[in-house]
C-alpha beads as a LAMMPS data file, in Angstrom:
LAMMPS data file: protein, C-alpha beads

471 atoms
470 bonds

1 atom types
1 bond types

-500.0 500.0 xlo xhi
-500.0 500.0 ylo yhi
-500.0 500.0 zlo zhi

Masses

1 110.0

Atoms # bond

1 1 1 356.476 -193.501 216.198
2 1 1 352.596 -192.997 216.179
3 1 1 350.922 -195.720 218.776
4 1 1 347.287 -196.842 218.476
5 1 1 346.040 -197.729 222.240
6 1 1 343.302 -199.977 222.875
7 1 1 342.564 -200.248 226.447
8 1 1 339.901 -203.261 227.805
9 1 1 339.134 -203.286 231.497
10 1 1 336.523 -205.763 233.294
11 1 1 333.698 -204.117 235.541
12 1 1 332.250 -207.110 236.726
13 1 1 330.625 -207.681 240.087
14 1 1 332.031 -210.546 241.353
15 1 1 333.810 -209.596 244.288
16 1 1 332.553 -208.155 247.928
17 1 1 331.145 -204.782 247.219
18 1 1 333.679 -202.596 249.297
19 1 1 336.973 -204.108 247.452
20 1 1 334.968 -204.276 243.890
21 1 1 334.192 -200.415 244.314
22 1 1 338.084 -199.994 245.156
23 1 1 339.475 -202.055 242.197
24 1 1 336.623 -200.276 240.266
25 1 1 337.535 -196.781 240.876
26 1 1 341.522 -197.835 240.661
27 1 1 340.735 -198.949 237.480
28 1 1 338.672 -195.816 236.248
29 1 1 341.978 -194.091 237.840
30 1 1 344.158 -195.930 235.738
31 1 1 342.225 -195.920 232.273
32 1 1 342.231 -191.995 232.678
33 1 1 346.020 -191.594 233.522
34 1 1 347.160 -193.929 230.707
35 1 1 345.083 -191.624 228.635
36 1 1 346.743 -189.250 230.186
37 1 1 350.474 -190.406 228.194
38 1 1 348.781 -190.108 224.764
39 1 1 350.116 -187.452 222.388
40 1 1 349.280 -185.614 219.290
41 1 1 349.179 -188.070 216.435
42 1 1 348.332 -191.142 218.960
43 1 1 344.708 -192.843 218.379
44 1 1 342.826 -194.878 221.102
45 1 1 339.990 -197.028 221.866
46 1 1 338.305 -197.972 225.163
47 1 1 336.124 -201.315 225.792
48 1 1 334.298 -201.925 229.011
49 1 1 333.160 -205.548 229.665
50 1 1 331.286 -207.043 232.128
51 1 1 328.491 -209.823 230.808
52 1 1 328.684 -208.024 227.745
53 1 1 330.957 -205.578 225.799
54 1 1 330.763 -201.829 225.606
55 1 1 333.072 -199.363 223.545
56 1 1 333.892 -195.610 223.760
57 1 1 333.445 -195.418 220.042
58 1 1 333.535 -197.815 217.109
59 1 1 336.842 -196.758 215.665
60 1 1 339.999 -194.887 216.363
61 1 1 339.174 -191.664 218.043
62 1 1 342.217 -188.814 217.673
63 1 1 343.957 -187.819 220.479
64 1 1 342.737 -183.824 221.570
65 1 1 341.733 -182.104 224.420
66 1 1 337.873 -182.462 224.091
67 1 1 338.008 -186.307 223.012
68 1 1 340.373 -186.710 226.384
69 1 1 337.928 -185.013 228.397
70 1 1 335.226 -187.354 226.605
71 1 1 336.561 -189.871 227.101
72 1 1 337.242 -189.456 230.965
73 1 1 333.789 -189.211 231.674
74 1 1 332.760 -192.019 229.586
75 1 1 335.100 -193.626 231.914
76 1 1 333.638 -192.061 235.579
77 1 1 330.536 -193.101 234.329
78 1 1 331.467 -197.029 234.022
79 1 1 329.620 -199.139 237.025
80 1 1 330.262 -202.805 237.742
81 1 1 327.494 -205.181 236.588
82 1 1 327.247 -208.826 236.299
83 1 1 329.502 -211.571 234.359
84 1 1 333.022 -211.633 232.352
85 1 1 332.790 -211.797 229.171
86 1 1 336.669 -212.057 228.173
87 1 1 336.173 -213.440 224.963
88 1 1 334.057 -210.824 223.784
89 1 1 335.911 -207.877 225.015
90 1 1 339.407 -209.027 223.000
91 1 1 337.276 -209.683 220.031
92 1 1 336.432 -205.695 220.009
93 1 1 339.801 -204.692 221.150
94 1 1 341.444 -206.393 218.198
95 1 1 338.479 -205.212 215.788
96 1 1 340.275 -202.353 214.579
97 1 1 343.932 -202.830 213.286
98 1 1 346.457 -200.239 214.004
99 1 1 347.491 -198.209 210.974
100 1 1 350.786 -199.515 209.023
101 1 1 353.255 -197.334 210.216
102 1 1 352.363 -197.361 213.931
103 1 1 352.291 -198.956 217.246
104 1 1 349.395 -200.908 218.404
105 1 1 349.140 -201.535 221.665
106 1 1 346.261 -203.470 223.765
107 1 1 346.342 -202.932 227.720
108 1 1 343.829 -205.712 229.112
109 1 1 342.454 -205.733 232.704
110 1 1 340.092 -208.434 234.544
111 1 1 339.728 -209.098 237.905
112 1 1 337.760 -212.517 237.326
113 1 1 337.258 -215.522 234.831
114 1 1 335.352 -215.817 231.899
115 1 1 331.527 -216.761 233.233
116 1 1 329.766 -215.606 229.786
117 1 1 330.048 -216.206 226.527
118 1 1 332.971 -218.755 225.608
119 1 1 334.533 -219.605 229.157
120 1 1 337.089 -221.908 227.763
121 1 1 340.555 -220.535 228.510
122 1 1 342.131 -222.589 225.915
123 1 1 340.111 -221.783 223.381
124 1 1 339.639 -218.185 224.398
125 1 1 343.692 -218.147 224.042
126 1 1 343.445 -219.934 220.764
127 1 1 340.909 -217.550 219.089
128 1 1 342.916 -213.939 220.531
129 1 1 346.138 -215.573 219.031
130 1 1 344.453 -215.863 215.668
131 1 1 343.006 -212.477 215.726
132 1 1 345.394 -210.253 217.387
133 1 1 346.995 -209.354 213.972
134 1 1 349.534 -207.138 214.659
135 1 1 348.985 -205.673 218.474
136 1 1 351.421 -206.112 221.278
137 1 1 349.372 -206.806 224.361
138 1 1 349.876 -206.411 227.921
139 1 1 347.647 -207.871 230.323
140 1 1 346.780 -207.335 233.842
141 1 1 345.332 -209.699 236.195
142 1 1 343.757 -207.904 239.676
143 1 1 343.540 -210.303 242.556
144 1 1 343.679 -214.114 242.855
145 1 1 340.086 -215.278 240.690
146 1 1 342.037 -214.896 237.710
147 1 1 343.074 -217.805 235.061
148 1 1 346.815 -217.389 234.813
149 1 1 346.963 -219.867 231.777
150 1 1 344.817 -217.447 229.742
151 1 1 346.464 -214.016 230.720
152 1 1 350.129 -215.836 230.055
153 1 1 349.263 -217.011 226.350
154 1 1 347.477 -213.440 225.515
155 1 1 351.047 -212.135 225.912
156 1 1 353.316 -214.986 225.198
157 1 1 353.882 -214.744 221.873
158 1 1 352.823 -210.740 221.118
159 1 1 355.655 -208.949 222.409
160 1 1 353.791 -207.964 225.678
161 1 1 354.100 -208.917 229.506
162 1 1 351.424 -210.088 232.000
163 1 1 351.641 -208.603 235.574
164 1 1 349.376 -210.075 238.442
165 1 1 348.639 -207.557 241.123
166 1 1 347.580 -208.908 244.430
167 1 1 344.987 -208.374 246.627
168 1 1 346.081 -204.917 248.577
169 1 1 348.308 -203.760 245.702
170 1 1 347.080 -200.481 243.487
171 1 1 346.235 -200.815 240.212
172 1 1 346.853 -197.556 239.303
173 1 1 350.262 -197.628 239.787
174 1 1 350.976 -200.886 238.114
175 1 1 349.007 -199.409 234.695
176 1 1 350.952 -196.094 235.659
177 1 1 354.686 -198.045 235.421
178 1 1 353.482 -199.635 231.936
179 1 1 351.960 -196.647 230.880
180 1 1 355.296 -194.687 231.363
181 1 1 357.215 -197.539 229.870
182 1 1 355.648 -197.387 226.250
183 1 1 354.987 -193.569 225.979
184 1 1 357.912 -193.318 223.719
185 1 1 358.581 -196.588 221.206
186 1 1 361.788 -195.983 219.635
187 1 1 362.786 -199.731 218.022
188 1 1 359.838 -202.060 217.213
189 1 1 359.921 -205.727 215.664
190 1 1 363.917 -205.956 217.299
191 1 1 366.386 -209.300 216.339
192 1 1 369.789 -209.903 217.234
193 1 1 372.422 -211.551 214.338
194 1 1 376.059 -212.434 214.646
195 1 1 378.709 -212.292 211.857
196 1 1 379.578 -214.801 209.905
197 1 1 380.608 -218.117 211.162
198 1 1 378.573 -217.892 214.682
199 1 1 375.169 -218.967 215.217
200 1 1 373.104 -217.175 218.123
201 1 1 371.067 -219.718 219.887
202 1 1 368.808 -220.295 222.885
203 1 1 368.071 -216.390 223.336
204 1 1 366.237 -215.443 226.522
205 1 1 364.149 -213.945 226.155
206 1 1 363.328 -215.778 223.284
207 1 1 360.798 -213.169 221.110
208 1 1 362.637 -210.120 221.798
209 1 1 360.123 -207.281 223.302
210 1 1 359.963 -203.703 221.912
211 1 1 362.609 -201.089 223.245
212 1 1 360.894 -198.216 224.743
213 1 1 362.774 -194.608 225.764
214 1 1 364.327 -195.014 229.151
215 1 1 364.444 -198.974 228.687
216 1 1 366.996 -201.203 228.788
217 1 1 366.906 -204.371 226.675
218 1 1 369.192 -207.754 228.444
219 1 1 369.098 -210.722 226.299
220 1 1 371.501 -213.801 227.372
221 1 1 372.159 -216.663 225.208
222 1 1 374.506 -219.308 223.519
223 1 1 376.718 -218.653 220.519
224 1 1 378.570 -221.645 218.730
225 1 1 380.857 -221.430 215.699
226 1 1 383.958 -220.375 214.998
227 1 1 384.656 -216.600 213.959
228 1 1 387.917 -214.865 212.477
229 1 1 389.341 -212.901 215.129
230 1 1 386.562 -210.128 216.115
231 1 1 383.236 -210.765 215.302
232 1 1 380.051 -208.755 215.000
233 1 1 376.820 -208.535 216.436
234 1 1 373.733 -206.576 214.792
235 1 1 370.717 -205.373 216.233
236 1 1 367.997 -204.480 213.570
237 1 1 364.272 -203.418 214.280
238 1 1 361.555 -200.628 212.824
239 1 1 361.859 -196.730 214.319
240 1 1 359.203 -194.202 212.510
241 1 1 358.620 -196.834 209.736
242 1 1 362.040 -197.168 208.944
243 1 1 364.891 -200.408 209.215
244 1 1 367.445 -199.295 211.591
245 1 1 370.537 -201.561 212.136
246 1 1 373.381 -201.060 214.910
247 1 1 376.422 -203.219 215.121
248 1 1 378.886 -203.534 217.509
249 1 1 382.709 -206.169 217.699
250 1 1 382.940 -208.671 219.909
251 1 1 386.112 -210.593 220.850
252 1 1 386.147 -213.785 222.514
253 1 1 388.119 -213.997 225.610
254 1 1 387.375 -216.045 229.038
255 1 1 386.551 -213.939 232.176
256 1 1 386.226 -216.117 235.552
257 1 1 384.497 -213.368 236.580
258 1 1 381.911 -212.944 234.520
259 1 1 380.941 -217.226 235.272
260 1 1 377.441 -215.589 237.207
261 1 1 376.460 -214.890 233.596
262 1 1 375.797 -218.642 232.700
263 1 1 373.622 -218.935 236.086
264 1 1 371.364 -215.960 234.460
265 1 1 370.861 -217.606 231.620
266 1 1 370.228 -220.667 232.769
267 1 1 367.685 -219.302 235.483
268 1 1 365.963 -217.792 233.106
269 1 1 365.949 -220.780 230.483
270 1 1 364.592 -222.586 233.962
271 1 1 361.749 -219.678 233.513
272 1 1 361.070 -220.206 230.489
273 1 1 360.773 -224.320 230.491
274 1 1 358.693 -224.053 233.706
275 1 1 356.230 -221.735 231.537
276 1 1 355.846 -223.863 228.462
277 1 1 355.237 -226.687 231.215
278 1 1 352.662 -224.742 232.478
279 1 1 350.617 -223.583 229.180
280 1 1 351.796 -226.836 227.040
281 1 1 352.083 -229.625 229.553
282 1 1 355.063 -231.775 230.209
283 1 1 356.864 -233.671 228.235
284 1 1 360.384 -235.930 228.733
285 1 1 362.429 -233.470 226.540
286 1 1 361.232 -230.313 228.293
287 1 1 361.749 -232.436 231.780
288 1 1 365.636 -233.405 231.293
289 1 1 365.986 -229.883 230.143
290 1 1 365.391 -228.713 233.680
291 1 1 367.030 -231.762 235.190
292 1 1 370.199 -230.483 233.033
293 1 1 370.032 -227.321 234.753
294 1 1 369.889 -228.000 237.830
295 1 1 372.959 -230.341 237.409
296 1 1 374.734 -227.867 235.729
297 1 1 374.039 -224.654 236.790
298 1 1 372.171 -224.652 240.207
299 1 1 368.697 -223.847 239.017
300 1 1 366.040 -225.520 240.677
301 1 1 362.504 -225.399 240.012
302 1 1 359.492 -226.931 241.539
303 1 1 359.978 -229.523 238.951
304 1 1 363.601 -230.719 239.906
305 1 1 363.848 -229.579 243.763
306 1 1 363.902 -233.442 244.647
307 1 1 367.405 -233.485 243.352
308 1 1 368.184 -232.111 246.793
309 1 1 365.194 -233.495 248.644
310 1 1 366.351 -236.857 248.615
311 1 1 369.273 -238.531 249.743
312 1 1 370.117 -240.831 247.585
313 1 1 370.046 -242.042 243.660
314 1 1 367.226 -244.547 244.435
315 1 1 364.900 -242.563 246.051
316 1 1 365.979 -239.363 243.624
317 1 1 364.705 -241.881 240.496
318 1 1 361.616 -242.389 242.357
319 1 1 360.608 -239.088 243.116
320 1 1 361.938 -238.154 239.270
321 1 1 358.969 -240.687 238.310
322 1 1 356.219 -239.341 240.395
323 1 1 357.641 -235.584 239.395
324 1 1 356.752 -236.873 234.977
325 1 1 353.841 -238.916 235.761
326 1 1 351.741 -236.081 238.195
327 1 1 349.451 -234.448 235.556
328 1 1 349.774 -230.894 234.829
329 1 1 347.192 -228.577 235.417
330 1 1 344.532 -228.401 232.948
331 1 1 343.966 -224.680 231.408
332 1 1 340.614 -224.151 233.460
333 1 1 342.305 -224.651 236.891
334 1 1 344.971 -222.789 236.509
335 1 1 343.558 -219.921 238.578
336 1 1 343.841 -219.253 242.492
337 1 1 346.578 -217.575 244.839
338 1 1 348.725 -220.709 244.001
339 1 1 348.705 -220.676 240.059
340 1 1 349.294 -216.693 240.829
341 1 1 351.921 -217.304 242.645
342 1 1 353.740 -219.778 240.314
343 1 1 353.291 -217.851 237.319
344 1 1 354.854 -214.831 239.103
345 1 1 357.955 -217.271 239.921
346 1 1 358.232 -218.103 236.653
347 1 1 358.003 -214.665 235.250
348 1 1 360.587 -213.991 237.725
349 1 1 363.069 -216.355 236.943
350 1 1 362.423 -215.642 233.182
351 1 1 363.649 -212.298 233.442
352 1 1 366.299 -212.371 236.018
353 1 1 369.104 -209.561 236.142
354 1 1 370.333 -210.496 239.392
355 1 1 371.631 -214.219 240.959
356 1 1 369.909 -212.890 244.347
357 1 1 366.634 -212.581 242.728
358 1 1 366.469 -215.979 241.367
359 1 1 364.253 -218.213 243.186
360 1 1 366.222 -221.843 243.686
361 1 1 363.148 -223.591 244.812
362 1 1 359.919 -223.677 243.010
363 1 1 358.426 -225.348 245.562
364 1 1 359.069 -222.771 248.488
365 1 1 360.226 -219.111 249.009
366 1 1 363.502 -218.111 249.434
367 1 1 362.874 -217.797 252.921
368 1 1 362.631 -221.287 252.974
369 1 1 365.552 -222.116 252.530
370 1 1 366.892 -221.210 255.792
371 1 1 368.741 -223.923 258.034
372 1 1 365.565 -224.083 260.612
373 1 1 363.285 -225.103 257.940
374 1 1 365.693 -227.428 256.477
375 1 1 365.468 -229.280 259.234
376 1 1 362.069 -229.746 259.769
377 1 1 361.139 -230.687 255.999
378 1 1 364.157 -233.289 256.055
379 1 1 365.996 -230.916 253.157
380 1 1 370.057 -230.949 253.496
381 1 1 371.764 -227.668 253.193
382 1 1 372.883 -226.379 249.912
383 1 1 375.299 -224.074 248.710
384 1 1 375.812 -222.181 244.863
385 1 1 379.564 -222.185 244.518
386 1 1 381.081 -220.921 241.019
387 1 1 378.150 -221.915 239.221
388 1 1 377.447 -225.209 240.559
389 1 1 375.095 -226.502 243.205
390 1 1 376.554 -228.533 246.216
391 1 1 374.484 -230.603 248.737
392 1 1 375.683 -231.804 252.151
393 1 1 375.006 -235.499 252.172
394 1 1 377.448 -237.571 254.441
395 1 1 379.367 -234.906 255.378
396 1 1 380.488 -234.531 251.700
397 1 1 379.799 -231.161 250.044
398 1 1 378.427 -232.649 246.846
399 1 1 378.137 -230.941 243.356
400 1 1 374.677 -232.089 241.769
401 1 1 376.588 -232.711 238.769
402 1 1 378.562 -235.662 240.247
403 1 1 376.989 -238.769 238.714
404 1 1 378.112 -242.513 239.701
405 1 1 379.622 -243.188 236.901
406 1 1 382.042 -240.602 237.242
407 1 1 385.834 -241.852 238.416
408 1 1 386.407 -240.197 241.738
409 1 1 389.855 -238.856 242.248
410 1 1 390.708 -238.173 246.076
411 1 1 393.020 -235.748 247.266
412 1 1 394.054 -234.216 250.608
413 1 1 393.366 -230.848 251.415
414 1 1 396.529 -228.694 252.108
415 1 1 398.826 -231.402 250.376
416 1 1 401.332 -230.339 247.570
417 1 1 398.869 -232.568 245.414
418 1 1 396.439 -230.067 246.672
419 1 1 398.131 -226.838 245.699
420 1 1 399.181 -227.980 242.239
421 1 1 395.780 -228.923 241.846
422 1 1 394.710 -225.324 242.216
423 1 1 397.300 -224.244 239.901
424 1 1 395.859 -226.163 236.941
425 1 1 392.226 -225.679 237.595
426 1 1 392.141 -222.531 238.914
427 1 1 388.053 -222.319 239.285
428 1 1 388.357 -224.964 241.873
429 1 1 389.533 -222.633 244.237
430 1 1 386.469 -221.595 246.013
431 1 1 384.896 -224.813 246.095
432 1 1 388.018 -226.450 247.356
433 1 1 387.506 -224.370 250.445
434 1 1 384.180 -226.289 251.768
435 1 1 384.671 -228.644 254.662
436 1 1 384.498 -231.066 255.941
437 1 1 385.291 -232.820 251.911
438 1 1 383.687 -231.691 248.773
439 1 1 382.981 -233.549 245.528
440 1 1 383.449 -231.887 242.332
441 1 1 381.938 -233.011 239.405
442 1 1 383.836 -232.753 236.180
443 1 1 383.118 -233.983 232.609
444 1 1 384.681 -237.324 232.982
445 1 1 386.423 -237.561 236.206
446 1 1 384.906 -235.866 239.605
447 1 1 387.338 -234.384 242.118
448 1 1 387.035 -235.115 245.967
449 1 1 389.178 -232.913 248.250
450 1 1 389.040 -234.975 252.144
451 1 1 391.460 -236.074 254.116
452 1 1 393.052 -239.069 253.399
453 1 1 393.274 -238.231 249.609
454 1 1 395.927 -237.990 247.242
455 1 1 399.127 -236.084 248.777
456 1 1 401.572 -236.092 245.556
457 1 1 401.103 -236.533 241.817
458 1 1 402.743 -239.371 239.509
459 1 1 404.287 -237.929 236.731
460 1 1 401.686 -237.330 234.002
461 1 1 398.578 -238.188 236.320
462 1 1 397.953 -234.336 237.321
463 1 1 397.849 -233.327 233.476
464 1 1 395.432 -236.739 232.459
465 1 1 392.992 -235.756 235.670
466 1 1 392.850 -232.118 234.027
467 1 1 391.752 -233.311 230.678
468 1 1 389.377 -235.765 231.879
469 1 1 387.823 -233.054 234.478
470 1 1 387.322 -230.389 231.686
471 1 1 386.161 -233.039 229.207

Bonds

1 1 1 2
2 1 2 3
3 1 3 4
4 1 4 5
5 1 5 6
6 1 6 7
7 1 7 8
8 1 8 9
9 1 9 10
10 1 10 11
11 1 11 12
12 1 12 13
13 1 13 14
14 1 14 15
15 1 15 16
16 1 16 17
17 1 17 18
18 1 18 19
19 1 19 20
20 1 20 21
21 1 21 22
22 1 22 23
23 1 23 24
24 1 24 25
25 1 25 26
26 1 26 27
27 1 27 28
28 1 28 29
29 1 29 30
30 1 30 31
31 1 31 32
32 1 32 33
33 1 33 34
34 1 34 35
35 1 35 36
36 1 36 37
37 1 37 38
38 1 38 39
39 1 39 40
40 1 40 41
41 1 41 42
42 1 42 43
43 1 43 44
44 1 44 45
45 1 45 46
46 1 46 47
47 1 47 48
48 1 48 49
49 1 49 50
50 1 50 51
51 1 51 52
52 1 52 53
53 1 53 54
54 1 54 55
55 1 55 56
56 1 56 57
57 1 57 58
58 1 58 59
59 1 59 60
60 1 60 61
61 1 61 62
62 1 62 63
63 1 63 64
64 1 64 65
65 1 65 66
66 1 66 67
67 1 67 68
68 1 68 69
69 1 69 70
70 1 70 71
71 1 71 72
72 1 72 73
73 1 73 74
74 1 74 75
75 1 75 76
76 1 76 77
77 1 77 78
78 1 78 79
79 1 79 80
80 1 80 81
81 1 81 82
82 1 82 83
83 1 83 84
84 1 84 85
85 1 85 86
86 1 86 87
87 1 87 88
88 1 88 89
89 1 89 90
90 1 90 91
91 1 91 92
92 1 92 93
93 1 93 94
94 1 94 95
95 1 95 96
96 1 96 97
97 1 97 98
98 1 98 99
99 1 99 100
100 1 100 101
101 1 101 102
102 1 102 103
103 1 103 104
104 1 104 105
105 1 105 106
106 1 106 107
107 1 107 108
108 1 108 109
109 1 109 110
110 1 110 111
111 1 111 112
112 1 112 113
113 1 113 114
114 1 114 115
115 1 115 116
116 1 116 117
117 1 117 118
118 1 118 119
119 1 119 120
120 1 120 121
121 1 121 122
122 1 122 123
123 1 123 124
124 1 124 125
125 1 125 126
126 1 126 127
127 1 127 128
128 1 128 129
129 1 129 130
130 1 130 131
131 1 131 132
132 1 132 133
133 1 133 134
134 1 134 135
135 1 135 136
136 1 136 137
137 1 137 138
138 1 138 139
139 1 139 140
140 1 140 141
141 1 141 142
142 1 142 143
143 1 143 144
144 1 144 145
145 1 145 146
146 1 146 147
147 1 147 148
148 1 148 149
149 1 149 150
150 1 150 151
151 1 151 152
152 1 152 153
153 1 153 154
154 1 154 155
155 1 155 156
156 1 156 157
157 1 157 158
158 1 158 159
159 1 159 160
160 1 160 161
161 1 161 162
162 1 162 163
163 1 163 164
164 1 164 165
165 1 165 166
166 1 166 167
167 1 167 168
168 1 168 169
169 1 169 170
170 1 170 171
171 1 171 172
172 1 172 173
173 1 173 174
174 1 174 175
175 1 175 176
176 1 176 177
177 1 177 178
178 1 178 179
179 1 179 180
180 1 180 181
181 1 181 182
182 1 182 183
183 1 183 184
184 1 184 185
185 1 185 186
186 1 186 187
187 1 187 188
188 1 188 189
189 1 189 190
190 1 190 191
191 1 191 192
192 1 192 193
193 1 193 194
194 1 194 195
195 1 195 196
196 1 196 197
197 1 197 198
198 1 198 199
199 1 199 200
200 1 200 201
201 1 201 202
202 1 202 203
203 1 203 204
204 1 204 205
205 1 205 206
206 1 206 207
207 1 207 208
208 1 208 209
209 1 209 210
210 1 210 211
211 1 211 212
212 1 212 213
213 1 213 214
214 1 214 215
215 1 215 216
216 1 216 217
217 1 217 218
218 1 218 219
219 1 219 220
220 1 220 221
221 1 221 222
222 1 222 223
223 1 223 224
224 1 224 225
225 1 225 226
226 1 226 227
227 1 227 228
228 1 228 229
229 1 229 230
230 1 230 231
231 1 231 232
232 1 232 233
233 1 233 234
234 1 234 235
235 1 235 236
236 1 236 237
237 1 237 238
238 1 238 239
239 1 239 240
240 1 240 241
241 1 241 242
242 1 242 243
243 1 243 244
244 1 244 245
245 1 245 246
246 1 246 247
247 1 247 248
248 1 248 249
249 1 249 250
250 1 250 251
251 1 251 252
252 1 252 253
253 1 253 254
254 1 254 255
255 1 255 256
256 1 256 257
257 1 257 258
258 1 258 259
259 1 259 260
260 1 260 261
261 1 261 262
262 1 262 263
263 1 263 264
264 1 264 265
265 1 265 266
266 1 266 267
267 1 267 268
268 1 268 269
269 1 269 270
270 1 270 271
271 1 271 272
272 1 272 273
273 1 273 274
274 1 274 275
275 1 275 276
276 1 276 277
277 1 277 278
278 1 278 279
279 1 279 280
280 1 280 281
281 1 281 282
282 1 282 283
283 1 283 284
284 1 284 285
285 1 285 286
286 1 286 287
287 1 287 288
288 1 288 289
289 1 289 290
290 1 290 291
291 1 291 292
292 1 292 293
293 1 293 294
294 1 294 295
295 1 295 296
296 1 296 297
297 1 297 298
298 1 298 299
299 1 299 300
300 1 300 301
301 1 301 302
302 1 302 303
303 1 303 304
304 1 304 305
305 1 305 306
306 1 306 307
307 1 307 308
308 1 308 309
309 1 309 310
310 1 310 311
311 1 311 312
312 1 312 313
313 1 313 314
314 1 314 315
315 1 315 316
316 1 316 317
317 1 317 318
318 1 318 319
319 1 319 320
320 1 320 321
321 1 321 322
322 1 322 323
323 1 323 324
324 1 324 325
325 1 325 326
326 1 326 327
327 1 327 328
328 1 328 329
329 1 329 330
330 1 330 331
331 1 331 332
332 1 332 333
333 1 333 334
334 1 334 335
335 1 335 336
336 1 336 337
337 1 337 338
338 1 338 339
339 1 339 340
340 1 340 341
341 1 341 342
342 1 342 343
343 1 343 344
344 1 344 345
345 1 345 346
346 1 346 347
347 1 347 348
348 1 348 349
349 1 349 350
350 1 350 351
351 1 351 352
352 1 352 353
353 1 353 354
354 1 354 355
355 1 355 356
356 1 356 357
357 1 357 358
358 1 358 359
359 1 359 360
360 1 360 361
361 1 361 362
362 1 362 363
363 1 363 364
364 1 364 365
365 1 365 366
366 1 366 367
367 1 367 368
368 1 368 369
369 1 369 370
370 1 370 371
371 1 371 372
372 1 372 373
373 1 373 374
374 1 374 375
375 1 375 376
376 1 376 377
377 1 377 378
378 1 378 379
379 1 379 380
380 1 380 381
381 1 381 382
382 1 382 383
383 1 383 384
384 1 384 385
385 1 385 386
386 1 386 387
387 1 387 388
388 1 388 389
389 1 389 390
390 1 390 391
391 1 391 392
392 1 392 393
393 1 393 394
394 1 394 395
395 1 395 396
396 1 396 397
397 1 397 398
398 1 398 399
399 1 399 400
400 1 400 401
401 1 401 402
402 1 402 403
403 1 403 404
404 1 404 405
405 1 405 406
406 1 406 407
407 1 407 408
408 1 408 409
409 1 409 410
410 1 410 411
411 1 411 412
412 1 412 413
413 1 413 414
414 1 414 415
415 1 415 416
416 1 416 417
417 1 417 418
418 1 418 419
419 1 419 420
420 1 420 421
421 1 421 422
422 1 422 423
423 1 423 424
424 1 424 425
425 1 425 426
426 1 426 427
427 1 427 428
428 1 428 429
429 1 429 430
430 1 430 431
431 1 431 432
432 1 432 433
433 1 433 434
434 1 434 435
435 1 435 436
436 1 436 437
437 1 437 438
438 1 438 439
439 1 439 440
440 1 440 441
441 1 441 442
442 1 442 443
443 1 443 444
444 1 444 445
445 1 445 446
446 1 446 447
447 1 447 448
448 1 448 449
449 1 449 450
450 1 450 451
451 1 451 452
452 1 452 453
453 1 453 454
454 1 454 455
455 1 455 456
456 1 456 457
457 1 457 458
458 1 458 459
459 1 459 460
460 1 460 461
461 1 461 462
462 1 462 463
463 1 463 464
464 1 464 465
465 1 465 466
466 1 466 467
467 1 467 468
468 1 468 469
469 1 469 470
470 1 470 471
């Protein structure tokens, strides 16, 4: 599939001289590296911006040895100047639409915030979205003096990604990784559908990316409906101007060893919701959805960390009200190291592939969950077991999903009632080993394993509990 690649790079002089020169040289090398991945049949455009906007050529340039050498000379001639005209650069980058059967890609690099032309990040993002057309957009924020709202908005619906290159990290390496990835597109405009009677929903990611050679696409989601026996999944997309379709059959089955998939989906969903709050502000619906993810799957963010930080229901309710009433950062204020860290955290969660890589408290890094810092901050110890998050309260490991309205049935550990319970509910075996006591939430009843609990079941009593627990 031929590509139309527009590379847009800042050459502003907003940072200190030594850092500025190093970043400019790395950016130049990155652009030259990007040119090197283009093949016969591809075309390119180069746009440099500071206070003004400068382009290599008016239209698309066909790739050839001579054109590549000339473009490299132009890149090396670029010098730093004052100002950062992001709006003008994006307008120029989108000015020449890609050919109908080609893949249009815009690679956008900036190390500063808009200081010339339109400077409001919300208006810049809205105008870019309206003028983007069919371009895919990949953004790079270099350093911490970048506006994360703007960079994330640019790629949100453009089937691209935003990457933040922190101070001291190498620009050339980051852009080179992207260049290698997009060198060979194999399937674009990807969709996934299920067979008759099955509805897929809540897919993560919601907007499926393009698929490139050597790449993989991992999609997590939910489904509802009833199929007849095996049902099918269909993946569709475009390749070299043709519609392609791939189909496979699926058989529904229970697999207790795959419960981690639910948590991965929940982590991705939490990252997506947190990004939505950053970009569009808090709503009751978004906050309630994050709270339910925390209670059901043990996935915490900066908006739900109060669930383990506060010791009782009353204080948790007060904390929830404070979080809901806290004003969201306006787009223009979403810059600096804290904003970059928050954006990276959301991205990490929304693309989670491994549970170990999921950041489970948005207010702190994973290392801050060790016992020493818990003691200093007053946060009780937590454990994640079998898709549930437990917090130690009053000498009981308490499932965050437990509510005061749920009936609690107590069972003595290692009693006849205990072993019969684990035979009826084998999913509880790992959680049941928590000591000194554990409280596990069900749909209509919770189960507490503690000294002094029930040792034997009356006729029909265990069956009723299992029904209430499963709901």
